[in-house]
C-alpha positions, 0 to 999 in steps of 0.5 A, a space after each residue: 419931218 413928214 417923210 419920217 412920219 409917212 414911212 410907217 410900213 416898209 416892204 421886205 427886200 424882194 430877194 429875201 421875201 422871195 427866198 422866204 416864200 420859196 422855203 415855206 413852199 418847200 416845207 409844205 410840199 414835203 408834208 404829204 410825203 412825210 405823212 406817208 412815212 418817207 424818211 428822206 422827205 422828213 429830212 428835207 422838210 426839216 431842212 426847209 424848216 431850218 432855212 425858214 428859221 434862218 431867214 426869219 433870223 435876219 434882224 436887219 430885215 424882220 421885226 424881232 418880236 414878230 419872228 420869235 414866235 415863228 422861229 420857236 414853232 419852227 424849232 418845235 417842228 424840226 424837233 418833231 421830225 428829227 427822229 423820223 429822219 434818223 430812224 430806219 424803217 423796218 423794211 430797209 434793214 439789210 438783214 431781216 430778223 424773221 423770228 422777231 419782225 418788230 425789232 427795236 429798230 423797227 419799233 423806233 421807226 414806228 414811234 418816230 413816224 407816229 410822233 411826226 404824224 401827230 405833230 403834222 396833224 396837230 392844231 399847233 402845226 396848222 397854226 404854224 402853217 397859217 402864221 407862215 402864210 400870213 407872214 409871207 403875205 405881209 412880212 412885218 419888217 423892222 422899222 428903221 431907226 428914226 433920226 432925231 428931228 432936231 439934230 442933223 
């Protein structure tokens, strides 16, 4: 009976915890490139956010209540970056339009970049980063089901 009561805080599996830390680090390493408008960095940051989202979804390992909010915020970040990943910068067009340099394609890229930059500069993003770092430093793992003390 004492052993059941003694184990109130469990550590995450080292492999899962290491993977999560690596993916959060990957997500953060793309931040400066996304801020500078690199389309491939936006895609890579979205992919890293998706991997963090997936890792947090392991219901056998992490406490669901603790990860649901983080997963929602990661989905928001991915949605904020997605248009930038899909838009082509105006200077990457194969046929330049000299009469109308700000075509719809260029305007779409600029709008996507502005939206991604606004997301990365928001308090919401900085809270997400802080929460992810806090989570990685002390992951709230799912408590195992306790066996009934009187039934074998």
